[in-house]
N, C-alpha and C positions, 0 to 999 in steps of 0.2 A: 465612418459609422454613425448611426443615429442614436441619440440618447446618451445617457451616462454609462461609462464602463462600470462593472460591478464594484471595483475598488472605490471609484468615485462616489457611488451610491452609498457604500458602507461608510466612507469618510463623512458624507453629508449627515448621515444618521447619527454618527458619533458627535459631530459638531453641534447638532441640534440638542442632544442630551447635555452637552457641556453648557450651552446657552441657557437651558432650563435650570441647571444647577446654579449657574452664576446669578440668574435672576432671583432665585429663591434665597440664596445666601446673602446677596448684597442689595437686593431690592432694586436692581437696575432694570429699566424698561428697555427690553430688546425684542419686543413683540413684533416690530416691523421686520427685523432680520429673521426671526423665527418663522413668521408667516411665509417669507420668501423661500426659506429652506424647505418648509413643508410643501409648498407648491412645486418646487423642483423635484422633491422626492416622489410626489404623486405622479408627476408627468414623466419621470425618468423611465425610459424603456429598457428592458433587459437586453444585453448584447450577447450574441452568440460568439463565443471565443473561438479563435483558430486553434488547430491542434498544437502549434508551437506555443501559444499563450497558455494552453493547458500544461505544457511542459514546464514553463516558467512558474506557474502556480504550484505545480507538484514539487518544485525545488525550493519554494519559499522557506527561508530559514525560520520563519515564525509559525509554520504549520506545527501541529502537535506531532511529536515523535512517539516511538513505541512506549517508552517509560511514561510519557505523559498520558497516553491512552490507558495504560495499565493503572496508573494512579487514579484516574477519573472513573474508569469502568469497574474496577475490582475493589472488593472490601479489604483485601490484604494481598500481599505478594511476598513470597520468600524466594529470593534469587539464588539460583544454583550455578556453580562455576566449574569450568574446566572440562576437557574432553577425555581426561584420564590417560592421555597418551603424550601430550606435548606441553600445552599451557592453556590458560583461559584467554579467549578472544573477546575483547570488549565490544567489538563490532556486532556481536550477536548476544542478546541477553535472553534469559529464560528462567522459568521456575514455576512453582506452584502458586496458584491464585484462587481466590474465591469470587465467582461470578454469579450474582443473584442467588447466593446460598449454596452453590455447588462447586466442588473442587475441579479445577481444570489445569492443564499444563499450557502455559502461554509462552511463546517464543517469538522474537522479532529482531530485525535489524535496528541498530541504534546509531544515529548521527549525533553530531555536536553542534552547538550554537556559536561557539567562539573557537579561535584557532587552537587553544590549549585542549579543549574537549574534543575537537575534530581530530587532532593528532592522536589523542588517546583512543578514540573510537575508529581511527583509520578512515574517517569520512564515511562511515557506514559500509565499507567494503570489507567483507570478512576474509580471513585466511582459512585454510583447510580445517584448522582446529575449531573454528567457529561452527562449521557445518558438522563436524564430528561431535561437538558439544550438543548441537541441536538434535542430532540422531540419538545420542545417549538419552536426552530428556524425552524424546518421543517414545523410545523403548520403555522408559520408566513409566510413562503415562499408560502405555499398553499393559504393562505388568499389573498396574493397579486399576485398570478399567476406567480411565479418565479421558475425557475428550482433549484434543489438541487444538489450540487456537494459535495461528501464526499471523504476525503483522509484518508485511513486506514493505521495505523502504530502502532501496539501495540502487546505486547506479550500476552495480555489478560486483562480482567477486574480485578480490585483489589479484592483479595479474603479475605481481612481482616475482623475481627469480626464486626467492625463498619459498613463496607459496607454491610455485610450480614444483620445486624440488620436494616439497612435503606432500605432493599429490592432490593439488587443487581439483583437477578434473575428476579424479577417482572419488574424492570426498563428496562432491556434488552428485555424481552418478549414483553413489551408494545411497544417498539420501532419497533420490528419486525411487530407487528400488524399494527401500524400506517403507516410504510413505505409501507406495502403491499397494503394499500388503499389510498395512497397519489395521488391526482389528478393533479400532476405536474411531469415533467420528473425528474428522479433521475439517476445520474451517480456516481457510486462508483469506486474509484481508489485505488488499493492496491499499496502503494508506498514503503513499507518496509516489516515489519512483519504484517501478518494478522493472529492473534492468537485467535482461539476459539470464544466463544460468545462475547468476548470483541471486536472482529473485526466485527462480524455479526451484532452487535447492531447498526452500522451505515452503513451497507453494503448491505441491501436488496434494489435492484435497477433494473431499466430497462436495464441498461448496466453496466457490471463490467469490468473495465480495470485493467491491472496488469503490472507493470514495469517488465522488463525482468529478473532482479535478485531479485525480491520480492518473498516472500513465503506466502502461505495461507493454513491453516490447522486447524483441530479440536483441536489439542494439539501440544505443542512444542515437538521437537524430544527428548529432555531430559526427559520431562514428560512421553512421550510414552515409552521410554526405561526403566524408573524407574518402570512403571506398568508391562510391558510385560517381561522384563528380570531382573528386580530387580537391575538394574545397569545403571546409567547415562552414563557409558562408551560405551554403545551400541547406542548412539545417532545417529551416522552415519548410522547404519543399520535401525534405526527407520525412519530417514529422507528419506531413499530409499523406505521404505514400505508405508509411508504416501502419496507419490505422491503429494508433496507440491509445486513443481516448477510451473512456469507460463506455460511452455510447457505441462506438465502433465495435468494441470487444463484446458487448452484450448482444449486438446484432449478429455477430459471427458465432455466438455460442461459447466463447472462451471463458466468460465469466457468468455468474448466475444472478447477480443483482448489483445494481448501481445504488450506492448509499448516498442520499442527498446531503450536501454540505450546507452550512449556513450561508446566507447571502454574502457574496464576495469571496467565499472560500473558507476552509477550516481554520485558517490563521486568524480570522476575525472573531471567532467564538469557539474556543477549545471545548468548553463544556457541552455545547449543543452538538458539535461534531462527534464527541465521545458518546453522548446519549443516543444519537442516531445509529452509530455503529454497534453499540451495546444491544439496542433493541433488535437489530437485524441478526446479530450473532445468536441471541437467545431464541429468536423465532426459528432459525435454521437448525439449531441444536434440538429444539423440540421435535422437529420433523425427523431428524436423523436418529433420535432416541428410539424410534419405532423399529429400527433395523438391527439385526444381530451382526456379529463380526463377519460372517461369510457373506451376508447380504450387502454389507458396506463395501467389501472388497469387490464383489461382482458389479455393483452399481458404479463404483469408482472406475473400474476398468472400462465399462461400457461408455462412461462419460468421456474418457480420453480417446477411446477408439472412434467415437463419433465425430471428433474434431477434424476439420479439414474436409476437402472435397476432391474427388478425382474421377477420371473417366477411363474405362478400359476400352481400347479400340480393337483389341484382338490381333493387331498387327505384330508380326515377328520382328523384333529390333534388328535381327540379322539381315532382313530383307530391305531395310532402309538405307 
């Protein structure tokens, strides 16, 4: 590839700032090295990432997670817990928040940055009670006429025996049903990984926004490769075939807007990433505010009915 990779470009810019600080504090002459770095930054060409490189960026542990975005975008946040049936699932967080002066219900997957937190959050893979908690909060938002904002970031719902015994599939399916008929605006934001039904369980929405380096797919590249090629080593080929990048999904009409990330990815500048997402959410909320409950449901149904393409041949399958 020609030019510097985005991560290298970001590193060069950080190094340049460090040199400037060092020169100011200690009076050291580093002008020669600074000029060389400035020249390299100016001539560095942006590199188009492969789909699997997008996957790796989406999984970067330094990317902002749901609670990071909430902290940076919202003036306050009151977390609500439990599904009122079994327990509280830390893999999904949600509650009332104030966004630009208005009350919203915000719900999202939450991962951890170290092993202890990841075990607590189950690596961002919810149990059925997580989806039932999300459904409870969505119904509460509808009761008080408040918009629902969801932040999607999971490899998928937890597939363990206990989760299946407690109705994982039913819990996700029920959320799809509820979100399809919710009489308040819903905006879903894919901020990292959007994996399978685990993502879709909180992603049926009037508008679906997606961070530039996020991914959204029916299966992980590794899972797809294991099924199709019997080898996870083919994950890069699977990522290409799955069309899981924001650009691919915008082209196919699955998402409504690609939200630009800071140069190098959201992990390089959390505040800039949060501000870009906040601006996009507010803009779409302003448009959805013009619709009443019935209009929201009708337009949401049309949105999902229009996805995909098929051709009717008129042939009788019995004749084939």
